[in-house]
Residue frames relative to the residue before (quaternion, step in Angstrom):
aa qw qx qy qz dx dy dz
M 1.0000 0.0000 0.0000 0.0000 0.00 0.00 0.00
E 0.1406 -0.7857 0.5999 0.0546 3.57 -1.00 0.90
S 0.3278 -0.7122 0.5822 0.2153 3.56 -1.25 0.46
V 0.0788 -0.8049 0.5880 -0.0165 3.55 -0.90 1.03
P 0.4030 -0.7004 0.5235 0.2702 3.67 -0.69 0.97
Y 0.0925 0.8001 -0.5824 0.1105 3.57 -0.94 0.92
L 0.8463 -0.1907 0.0947 0.4883 3.57 -0.54 1.26
G 0.7473 -0.4097 0.2076 0.4802 3.55 0.92 0.94
Q 0.6801 0.3968 -0.2873 0.5454 3.58 1.27 0.04
T 0.4200 -0.6830 0.5263 0.2833 3.57 -1.27 -0.19
L 0.2594 -0.7477 0.5967 0.1327 3.52 -0.74 1.13
S 0.2477 -0.7131 0.6277 0.1901 3.55 -1.19 0.57
R 0.1082 -0.8126 0.5725 0.0167 3.56 -0.87 1.01
W 0.0986 -0.7713 0.6282 0.0287 3.52 -0.98 0.97
R 0.1225 -0.7530 0.6417 0.0783 3.57 -0.97 0.89
V 0.0450 0.7912 -0.6017 0.0991 3.57 -0.58 1.22
G 0.7945 -0.1054 0.0263 0.5975 3.55 -0.18 1.24
A 0.8006 -0.2291 0.1985 0.5169 3.56 -0.86 -0.98
S 0.6284 0.5601 -0.3252 0.4309 3.59 1.27 -0.19
T 0.1184 -0.7501 0.6466 0.0720 3.54 -1.20 0.72
F 0.1100 -0.7914 0.6010 0.0211 3.56 -0.86 1.05
L 0.1025 -0.7806 0.6157 0.0335 3.57 -0.97 0.93
A 0.0397 0.8118 -0.5781 0.0724 3.56 -0.89 0.92
L 0.2526 -0.6955 0.6472 0.1831 3.50 -1.41 0.36
P 0.1708 -0.8496 0.4853 0.1161 3.61 0.39 1.17
E 0.7010 0.4761 -0.2843 0.4484 3.60 0.99 -0.77
L 0.7100 0.3883 -0.2435 0.5346 3.61 1.21 -0.39
G 0.8442 -0.1627 0.0656 0.5065 3.54 -0.07 1.28
A 0.4070 -0.6947 0.4738 0.3567 3.60 1.28 0.18
R 0.2506 0.8427 -0.4406 0.1818 3.53 1.17 0.76
L 0.2738 -0.6820 0.6555 0.1739 3.52 -0.88 1.02
V 0.2666 -0.8004 0.5234 0.1195 3.57 -0.69 1.10
N 0.8083 -0.1123 0.1485 0.5585 3.59 0.70 -1.06
W 0.0535 -0.7319 0.6762 0.0650 3.50 -1.31 0.57
N 0.0654 0.7973 -0.5969 0.0603 3.56 -0.73 1.04
V 0.2598 -0.7596 0.5856 0.1125 3.54 -1.24 0.62
T 0.2529 -0.7554 0.5886 0.1379 3.57 -0.91 0.97
H 0.3010 -0.7740 0.5343 0.1579 3.55 -0.64 1.14
A 0.7068 -0.4788 0.3235 0.4081 3.56 -1.30 0.33
D 0.6967 0.4624 -0.2781 0.4727 3.60 1.10 -0.61
G 0.6217 -0.5792 0.3261 0.4143 3.58 1.30 0.14
T 0.5364 0.6073 -0.4190 0.4097 3.60 1.21 -0.16
V 0.2805 -0.7641 0.5658 0.1316 3.54 -1.18 0.66
R 0.1568 -0.7697 0.6138 0.0786 3.55 -0.98 0.93
D 0.2786 -0.7225 0.6086 0.1731 3.56 -0.89 0.96
V 0.2219 -0.7685 0.5881 0.1197 3.57 -0.70 1.09
I 0.7557 0.2045 -0.1148 0.6115 3.56 0.94 -0.94
Y 0.3679 -0.7733 0.4897 0.1641 3.54 -0.67 1.21
W 0.0429 0.7539 -0.6555 0.0101 3.55 -1.22 0.69
P 0.3657 -0.7617 0.4888 0.2172 3.63 -0.72 0.98
E 0.5685 -0.5347 0.4796 0.4010 3.54 -1.33 0.14
L 0.0598 -0.8138 0.5779 -0.0144 3.58 -0.80 1.05
S 0.3052 -0.7279 0.5760 0.2127 3.54 -1.30 0.37
T 0.7906 0.0962 -0.0498 0.6026 3.58 1.30 -0.29
L 0.3247 -0.7254 0.5697 0.2094 3.53 -1.27 0.43
D 0.2946 0.7997 -0.4854 0.1948 3.58 1.23 0.31
E 0.7778 0.2181 -0.1223 0.5766 3.60 1.10 -0.69
V 0.0723 0.8556 -0.5103 0.0473 3.57 0.97 0.87
A 0.5978 0.5837 -0.3730 0.4034 3.61 1.05 -0.62
R 0.7301 0.4328 -0.2295 0.4765 3.58 1.12 -0.64
V 0.4513 0.6962 -0.4566 0.3211 3.58 1.25 -0.04
R 0.3173 -0.7357 0.5699 0.1825 3.54 -0.93 0.94
G 0.5954 0.5174 -0.4012 0.4657 3.50 0.09 1.36
G 0.7405 0.3844 -0.2953 0.4656 3.54 -1.27 0.34
N 0.4989 -0.6092 0.4893 0.3749 3.54 -1.02 -0.88
P 0.1839 -0.7832 0.5859 0.0976 3.61 -0.12 1.21
I 0.3610 -0.7139 0.5635 0.2061 3.56 -1.09 0.83
L 0.1866 -0.7942 0.5745 0.0659 3.57 -0.71 1.13
F 0.2947 0.7412 -0.5378 0.2731 3.59 -0.31 1.30
P 0.5723 -0.1743 -0.8013 -0.0006 1.64 -1.99 1.52
F 0.7485 0.2563 -0.1649 0.5890 3.57 1.31 -0.31
N 0.3883 -0.7279 0.5174 0.2273 3.53 -1.10 0.66
A 0.8472 0.1952 -0.1551 0.4691 3.52 -1.35 0.52
R 0.7863 -0.3448 0.2585 0.4427 3.57 -1.11 -0.75
T 0.1585 -0.7522 0.6318 0.0993 3.55 -0.98 0.92
F 0.1342 -0.7865 0.6015 0.0407 3.55 -1.22 0.63
H 0.0886 -0.7247 0.6718 0.1252 3.49 -1.37 0.33
Q 0.8316 -0.1598 0.0481 0.5296 3.54 -0.52 1.27
G 0.7817 -0.3758 0.1629 0.4703 3.54 0.88 1.01
T 0.6155 0.5260 -0.3523 0.4694 3.59 1.25 -0.16
I 0.3703 -0.7693 0.4838 0.1924 3.55 -0.61 1.17
H 0.8217 0.2418 -0.2182 0.4678 3.55 -1.35 0.55
Q 0.6096 0.4586 -0.3949 0.5120 3.53 1.06 0.88
W 0.0076 0.7696 -0.6354 -0.0631 3.53 -1.30 0.29
K 0.3737 -0.7070 0.5560 0.2266 3.55 -1.21 0.54
D 0.3189 -0.7712 0.5172 0.1900 3.56 -0.55 1.15
P 0.7029 -0.4934 0.2971 0.4174 3.63 -1.21 0.33
E 0.6488 0.5042 -0.3178 0.4732 3.59 1.22 -0.40
G 0.6029 -0.6117 0.3342 0.3881 3.57 1.30 0.02
Q 0.5569 0.6026 -0.4040 0.4044 3.59 1.23 0.05
V 0.3545 -0.7181 0.5625 0.2057 3.56 -0.98 0.91
R 0.0610 -0.8244 0.5611 -0.0420 3.55 -0.69 1.16
P 0.5289 -0.5960 0.4807 0.3661 3.59 -1.23 0.39
M 0.0301 0.7678 -0.6399 -0.0100 3.56 -1.25 0.47
P 0.3554 -0.7594 0.5018 0.2126 3.59 -0.41 1.20
M 0.6627 -0.4618 0.4026 0.4306 3.53 -1.31 0.29
H 0.8471 0.0682 -0.1144 0.5145 3.58 -0.82 1.08
G 0.6587 -0.5689 0.3091 0.3832 3.59 1.16 0.43
I 0.6785 -0.5384 0.3770 0.3282 3.54 -1.34 -0.39
A 0.6019 0.6234 -0.3557 0.3501 3.62 1.19 -0.25
R 0.6573 0.5464 -0.3496 0.3836 3.61 0.85 -0.84
Q 0.7282 0.3456 -0.2266 0.5468 3.62 1.18 -0.48
G 0.5336 0.6764 -0.3785 0.3383 3.59 1.30 -0.01
K 0.4651 -0.6310 0.5442 0.2988 3.50 -1.36 0.33
F 0.1385 -0.7859 0.6009 0.0458 3.55 -1.01 0.93
R 0.2819 -0.7211 0.6093 0.1712 3.52 -1.30 0.53
V 0.3568 -0.7353 0.5348 0.2145 3.57 -0.73 1.08
T 0.1565 -0.8077 0.5654 0.0597 3.57 -0.71 1.08
H 0.7961 0.0391 -0.0124 0.6038 3.57 1.18 -0.41
S 0.0841 0.7767 -0.6191 0.0797 3.56 -0.91 0.96
H 0.0750 0.7949 -0.5937 0.1002 3.57 -0.86 0.95
E 0.7576 -0.4306 0.2545 0.4193 3.56 -1.30 -0.01
L 0.7571 0.3442 -0.1991 0.5184 3.61 1.23 -0.23
G 0.8385 -0.1220 0.0508 0.5287 3.61 1.11 0.41
F 0.2997 -0.7464 0.5671 0.1773 3.56 -1.28 -0.34
T 0.2103 -0.7094 0.6491 0.1767 3.50 -1.44 0.21
A 0.0135 -0.7903 0.6122 -0.0204 3.57 -0.93 0.93
V 0.2558 -0.7763 0.5681 0.0964 3.55 -1.07 0.90
L 0.4700 -0.6787 0.4965 0.2683 3.55 -0.92 0.96
E 0.1428 -0.7588 0.6303 0.0809 3.55 -1.07 0.87
P 0.2399 -0.8308 0.4829 0.1378 3.60 0.13 1.28
D 0.2885 -0.7258 0.5942 0.1921 3.57 -1.04 0.78
A 0.7639 -0.3741 0.2455 0.4650 3.57 -1.29 -0.08
A 0.6527 0.5126 -0.3208 0.4565 3.59 0.99 -0.82
A 0.6433 0.5155 -0.3219 0.4657 3.57 1.01 -0.80
H 0.6592 0.5048 -0.3129 0.4612 3.58 0.99 -0.79
E 0.6205 0.5297 -0.3454 0.4639 3.59 1.05 -0.67
A 0.6888 0.4794 -0.2788 0.4669 3.57 1.01 -0.81
Y 0.7979 0.1083 0.0083 0.5930 3.57 1.03 -0.88
P 0.0584 -0.8985 0.4351 -0.0058 3.56 0.45 1.32
Y 0.4201 0.7134 -0.4570 0.3252 3.58 0.72 1.05
A 0.4183 -0.6216 0.5838 0.3129 3.50 -1.37 0.25
Y 0.2555 0.7704 -0.5286 0.2487 3.57 -0.41 1.22
E 0.2002 -0.7143 0.6376 0.2079 3.51 -1.39 0.04
F 0.0880 -0.7826 0.6162 0.0118 3.54 -0.75 1.14
S 0.0044 -0.8151 0.5779 -0.0397 3.56 -0.66 1.10
V 0.2243 -0.7375 0.6271 0.1124 3.53 -1.29 0.63
T 0.0440 -0.8053 0.5911 -0.0112 3.57 -0.72 1.08
Y 0.1228 -0.7727 0.6211 0.0455 3.56 -0.79 1.12
R 0.0422 -0.7507 0.6582 0.0364 3.53 -1.17 0.77
F 0.2001 -0.8154 0.5400 0.0591 3.55 -0.73 1.12
S 0.0638 -0.7754 0.6276 0.0288 3.55 -1.18 0.66
P 0.6909 -0.4756 0.3191 0.4412 3.64 -1.19 0.19
T 0.7957 0.2805 -0.1449 0.5168 3.61 1.07 -0.60
G 0.8468 0.0166 -0.0100 0.5315 3.60 1.12 0.24
L 0.3488 -0.7073 0.5745 0.2191 3.50 -1.34 -0.35
S 0.1421 -0.7210 0.6590 0.1601 3.48 -1.38 0.24
C 0.0953 -0.7823 0.6140 0.0449 3.54 -1.18 0.59
E 0.0855 -0.8011 0.5923 0.0118 3.55 -0.83 1.03
F 0.2289 -0.7141 0.6464 0.1406 3.53 -1.04 0.91
S 0.0467 -0.7749 0.6297 0.0300 3.55 -1.08 0.77
L 0.0604 -0.7914 0.6083 0.0043 3.57 -0.78 1.05
E 0.1057 -0.7938 0.5988 0.0103 3.55 -0.50 1.28
N 0.2783 -0.7690 0.5595 0.1344 3.54 -0.73 1.13
R 0.0661 -0.8037 0.5913 -0.0030 3.57 -0.52 1.23
D 0.5167 0.6471 -0.3886 0.4040 3.54 1.33 0.28
Q 0.5392 -0.6080 0.4767 0.3352 3.54 -1.37 -0.02
R 0.7148 0.3772 -0.2228 0.5451 3.60 1.28 0.02
P 0.5964 -0.5626 0.4096 0.4000 3.61 -1.11 0.42
I 0.2723 -0.7538 0.5817 0.1388 3.56 -1.15 0.73
P 0.2733 -0.7619 0.5611 0.1731 3.61 -0.84 0.95
W 0.1309 0.7795 -0.6108 0.0468 3.57 -1.18 0.54
S 0.0299 0.7483 -0.6627 0.0048 3.53 -1.34 0.39
A 0.0139 0.8644 -0.4957 0.0833 3.52 0.39 1.35
G 0.0272 -0.8169 0.5756 0.0227 3.56 -1.29 0.01
H 0.4493 -0.6536 0.5480 0.2658 3.50 -1.45 -0.06
H 0.2045 -0.7670 0.6001 0.0991 3.56 -1.26 0.55
F 0.0060 0.8468 -0.5312 0.0269 3.59 0.71 1.08
Y 0.1879 -0.7427 0.6357 0.0951 3.54 -0.95 1.02
F 0.1015 -0.8158 0.5688 0.0237 3.58 -0.28 1.26
T 0.4712 -0.6514 0.5165 0.2948 3.55 -1.04 0.81
V 0.1665 0.7532 -0.6156 0.1613 3.58 -0.71 1.15
P 0.5191 -0.2917 -0.7953 0.1140 1.53 -1.51 2.01
W 0.2987 -0.7491 0.5557 0.2021 3.54 -1.25 0.35
E 0.6288 0.4797 -0.3426 0.5071 3.59 1.29 0.05
E 0.4780 -0.6750 0.4795 0.2933 3.58 -0.83 0.98
G 0.7981 0.2835 -0.2310 0.4788 3.54 -0.96 0.91
L 0.6593 0.4717 -0.3161 0.4928 3.59 1.26 -0.11
S 0.1835 -0.7453 0.6252 0.1417 3.54 -1.31 0.30
R 0.7562 -0.4014 0.2538 0.4502 3.55 -1.27 0.09
V 0.5974 0.5880 -0.3602 0.4093 3.58 1.09 -0.64
D 0.6638 0.5130 -0.2993 0.4547 3.59 1.18 -0.50
Y 0.6491 0.5088 -0.2999 0.4795 3.59 1.30 -0.10
S 0.1003 -0.7726 0.6219 0.0786 3.55 -1.24 0.50
I 0.2280 -0.7624 0.5935 0.1203 3.54 -1.30 0.39
Q 0.1874 -0.7607 0.6152 0.0879 3.52 -1.10 0.84
I 0.0190 0.7935 -0.6036 0.0747 3.55 -0.57 1.23
P 0.2837 -0.8026 0.5008 0.1567 3.64 -0.47 1.14
A 0.2990 0.7683 -0.5040 0.2574 3.58 0.78 1.07
T 0.3809 -0.7227 0.5305 0.2261 3.56 -1.20 0.51
R 0.8027 0.0334 -0.0274 0.5948 3.59 1.22 -0.25
S 0.1970 -0.7538 0.6057 0.1617 3.54 -1.30 0.19
V 0.1343 -0.7629 0.6264 0.0868 3.53 -1.28 0.50
R 0.2261 -0.7194 0.6277 0.1935 3.51 -1.38 0.10
Q 0.4254 -0.6596 0.5482 0.2888 3.54 -1.32 0.26
D 0.3062 -0.7649 0.5348 0.1874 3.59 -0.72 1.02
P 0.7264 -0.4664 0.2737 0.4241 3.64 -1.21 0.21
T 0.6833 0.4497 -0.2993 0.4911 3.62 1.22 -0.22
G 0.6209 -0.5767 0.3308 0.4152 3.59 1.30 0.02
Q 0.5683 0.6030 -0.3895 0.4022 3.58 1.24 -0.11
L 0.4831 -0.6608 0.4965 0.2889 3.56 -1.25 0.49
T 0.0740 -0.7829 0.6176 0.0116 3.54 -0.96 0.95
P 0.6340 -0.5420 0.3698 0.4093 3.62 -1.11 0.52
G 0.2554 -0.7785 0.5595 0.1248 3.55 -1.01 0.89
P 0.7322 -0.4071 0.2903 0.4625 3.58 -1.27 -0.11
S 0.4526 -0.6232 0.5526 0.3183 3.52 -1.35 0.23
F 0.1023 -0.8001 0.5903 0.0297 3.55 -0.97 0.89
A 0.4614 -0.6335 0.5444 0.2990 3.53 -1.22 0.60
S 0.6769 -0.4866 0.3494 0.4277 3.58 -1.26 0.21
E 0.7671 0.1271 -0.1000 0.6208 3.59 1.23 -0.45
E 0.0461 -0.8102 0.5834 -0.0341 3.54 -0.83 1.06
P 0.5128 -0.5996 0.4964 0.3622 3.61 -1.14 0.52
L 0.5178 -0.6870 0.4142 0.2971 3.55 -0.87 0.95
D 0.6571 0.5099 -0.3232 0.4514 3.59 1.16 -0.35
R 0.4065 0.7030 -0.4976 0.3048 3.62 1.18 0.15
P 0.4481 -0.7363 0.4298 0.2691 3.61 -0.51 1.12
E 0.6390 0.5673 -0.3359 0.3962 3.59 1.01 -0.74
L 0.5487 0.6142 -0.4026 0.3995 3.59 1.20 -0.29
V 0.6049 0.5778 -0.3652 0.4084 3.59 1.09 -0.63
D 0.8354 0.0995 -0.1477 0.5200 3.54 -0.82 1.15
A 0.4512 0.6625 -0.4791 0.3577 3.60 1.17 0.38
I 0.2120 -0.7483 0.6202 0.1022 3.56 -1.05 0.88
H 0.1773 -0.8260 0.5323 0.0537 3.56 -0.35 1.28
L 0.0511 -0.8194 0.5692 -0.0442 3.56 -0.69 1.18
G 0.7343 0.4028 -0.3008 0.4562 3.55 -1.31 0.08
L 0.1438 0.8369 -0.5152 0.1162 3.57 0.99 0.86
R 0.3126 -0.7644 0.5425 0.1537 3.56 -0.78 1.11
Q 0.7654 0.1311 -0.0717 0.6260 3.56 1.26 -0.51
N 0.5190 -0.6806 0.4292 0.2883 3.57 -1.22 0.35
T 0.6901 0.5013 -0.2666 0.4488 3.63 1.24 -0.02
V 0.1479 -0.7430 0.6500 0.0588 3.51 -1.04 1.00
V 0.1023 -0.7986 0.5928 0.0180 3.58 -0.91 0.95
F 0.1168 0.7876 -0.6022 0.0574 3.57 -0.98 0.81
G 0.2911 0.7383 -0.5716 0.2084 3.53 -1.24 0.60
P 0.6796 -0.4596 0.3530 0.4498 3.58 -1.28 -0.03
R 0.5435 -0.6483 0.4268 0.3196 3.56 -0.92 0.90
G 0.8661 0.1172 -0.0977 0.4760 3.55 -0.90 0.99
T 0.6476 0.4930 -0.3146 0.4885 3.59 1.26 0.29
P 0.4955 -0.6556 0.4682 0.3247 3.63 -0.91 0.79
G 0.6408 0.5581 -0.3895 0.3552 3.55 -1.30 0.29
E 0.3296 0.7694 -0.4953 0.2326 3.58 1.24 0.24
V 0.3814 -0.6932 0.5697 0.2226 3.53 -1.28 0.57
R 0.1236 -0.7722 0.6211 0.0524 3.54 -1.03 0.90
V 0.0988 -0.7801 0.6174 0.0195 3.55 -0.81 1.08
E 0.0976 -0.8024 0.5884 0.0209 3.57 -0.65 1.14
I 0.1831 -0.7795 0.5939 0.0785 3.54 -0.89 1.00
G 0.8082 0.1137 -0.1368 0.5614 3.55 -0.54 1.21
T 0.5014 -0.6666 0.4791 0.2734 3.53 -1.34 0.01
Q 0.6277 0.5191 -0.3365 0.4725 3.59 1.28 0.00
P 0.6377 -0.5488 0.3648 0.3988 3.64 -1.10 0.55
V 0.7532 0.1856 -0.1227 0.6190 3.59 1.13 -0.67
P 0.4242 -0.7354 0.4602 0.2596 3.61 -0.62 1.07
V 0.6682 -0.4601 0.4024 0.4241 3.52 -1.36 0.24
A 0.6136 -0.5693 0.4028 0.3704 3.58 -1.07 0.74
D 0.8246 0.2141 -0.2170 0.4766 3.55 -1.11 0.89
S 0.3619 0.6855 -0.5289 0.3455 3.61 1.21 0.30
A 0.1818 -0.8150 0.5482 0.0470 3.55 -1.05 0.78
I 0.1534 -0.7082 0.6750 0.1390 3.49 -1.35 0.49
V 0.1363 -0.7903 0.5953 0.0505 3.57 -0.80 1.04
T 0.1507 -0.7660 0.6199 0.0796 3.58 -1.01 0.87
W 0.1303 0.8028 -0.5588 0.1619 3.56 -0.79 1.06
S 0.0731 0.7531 -0.6539 -0.0036 3.53 -1.30 0.46
G 0.5497 -0.6545 0.4192 0.3062 3.55 -1.08 0.72
A 0.7840 -0.0438 0.0528 0.6170 3.58 1.20 -0.53
A 0.6425 -0.5485 0.3735 0.3832 3.56 -1.22 0.48
D 0.7600 0.3418 -0.1909 0.5189 3.58 1.13 -0.62
A 0.3270 0.7467 -0.5155 0.2642 3.62 1.21 0.36
P 0.4729 -0.6967 0.4586 0.2839 3.63 -1.02 0.69
Y 0.7005 0.3881 -0.2538 0.5425 3.56 1.26 0.32
Y 0.0879 -0.7472 0.6510 0.1004 3.52 -1.35 0.25
C 0.2830 -0.7929 0.5247 0.1263 3.56 -0.81 1.03
V 0.0185 -0.7365 0.6761 -0.0113 3.53 -0.96 1.03
E 0.0598 -0.8737 0.4766 -0.0766 3.52 -0.20 1.39
P 0.1947 -0.7785 0.5857 0.1140 3.61 -0.57 1.11
W 0.0388 -0.8105 0.5827 -0.0439 3.55 -0.70 1.17
M 0.5631 -0.5900 0.4626 0.3478 3.57 -1.23 0.48
G 0.7828 -0.1193 0.0972 0.6030 3.58 1.19 -0.47
P 0.6580 -0.5044 0.3610 0.4270 3.61 -1.21 0.15
P 0.6597 -0.5226 0.3515 0.4101 3.61 -1.23 0.33
N 0.8060 0.2796 -0.2392 0.4637 3.52 -1.34 0.51
A 0.1952 0.8289 -0.5035 0.1459 3.56 1.15 0.62
A 0.6147 0.5776 -0.3583 0.4001 3.60 1.02 -0.69
E 0.7113 0.4333 -0.2697 0.4833 3.59 1.13 -0.54
H 0.7938 0.3038 -0.1795 0.4954 3.62 0.75 -0.95
G 0.4812 -0.7335 0.3856 0.2858 3.60 1.28 -0.17
V 0.5485 0.6056 -0.4114 0.4039 3.61 1.20 -0.20
G 0.8332 0.1211 -0.1140 0.5274 3.58 -0.61 1.11
L 0.4581 0.6557 -0.4692 0.3742 3.58 1.21 0.36
H 0.1189 -0.7972 0.5912 0.0274 3.57 -0.88 1.01
W 0.2369 -0.7749 0.5767 0.1046 3.55 -1.23 0.59
V 0.1944 -0.7371 0.6346 0.1270 3.54 -1.17 0.73
P 0.3589 -0.7461 0.5131 0.2263 3.62 -0.53 1.10
P 0.6619 -0.5004 0.3675 0.4200 3.60 -1.19 0.42
R 0.8565 0.1204 -0.1307 0.4845 3.54 -1.11 0.90
Q 0.6235 0.4911 -0.3694 0.4832 3.56 1.15 0.54
T 0.3125 -0.7358 0.5758 0.1716 3.57 -1.35 0.29
R 0.0784 -0.7670 0.6351 0.0467 3.56 -1.08 0.77
T 0.2037 -0.7913 0.5700 0.0866 3.56 -1.17 0.67
F 0.1119 -0.7450 0.6514 0.0901 3.53 -1.36 0.32
S 0.0659 -0.8380 0.5406 -0.0331 3.55 -0.62 1.18
V 0.0185 -0.7615 0.6474 0.0270 3.53 -1.20 0.65
A 0.1265 -0.7659 0.6234 0.0935 3.54 -1.29 0.36
V 0.1143 -0.7648 0.6315 0.0565 3.54 -1.17 0.72
T 0.0568 0.7916 -0.6056 0.0585 3.59 -0.83 0.97
I 0.2601 -0.7242 0.6080 0.1956 3.53 -1.33 0.30
A 0.5049 -0.6576 0.4735 0.2974 3.54 -1.11 0.77
């Protein structure tokens, strides 16, 4: 692992085979970029990161892999956004995508193949999520991919709810001369839903087992009923496809979700996001998970390229 000065902060860099991984472990445990150097010297960015002049609003940067914890996307209480009602009945604030992507982390372990960082909640984070806990993010890097494990240890006397996720920004297209229309995605889901303006889930579009990546209806679709744990996308008939695995079992836990999103049709990235459940889980209960007192639960994903 190497340290690299970057916009007043320090990037950590890992070189593993042909792959290079860059991260800001102390700032949101943020994976910044993953690129691969080919035999001919060309470089492919797998995880996208934009050109920046400051890291003052790093939580809002569209790039890398923001950590979504304890809840992903938008939470609501009776139609009011950025609120949730805790199990004791108190209505609390909850920022978009939770408290981790803008949070400070402490690195507890760093080595030649990855790192572990632990969230250090501030007063605002404690107000939003008022529990005694330890939330850690562990990255492990390999020549052809990465794995990331969330671990939530309940140090409280009451069960802790959570429904976390990832927001991977993948570079698309990555082949010269191609555009998004030349790419397709295979999602082994049986249904899709969307989130309405009040936070409730409504039926989404129907999708075939393989869809062109430029299909507009894929944006903001929440794919549920996963028959397998692997999503594959890339240019048709060309090597280099990306594989995203959710969980460690052939069939994911019930209510696990894959979200597809992009900021614009011509954005240089496309997001394929493995989540523990759909957004607003604390209110509607779909994909809501619990950690009993004095126990630990984990959520794992892996990303590889062919």
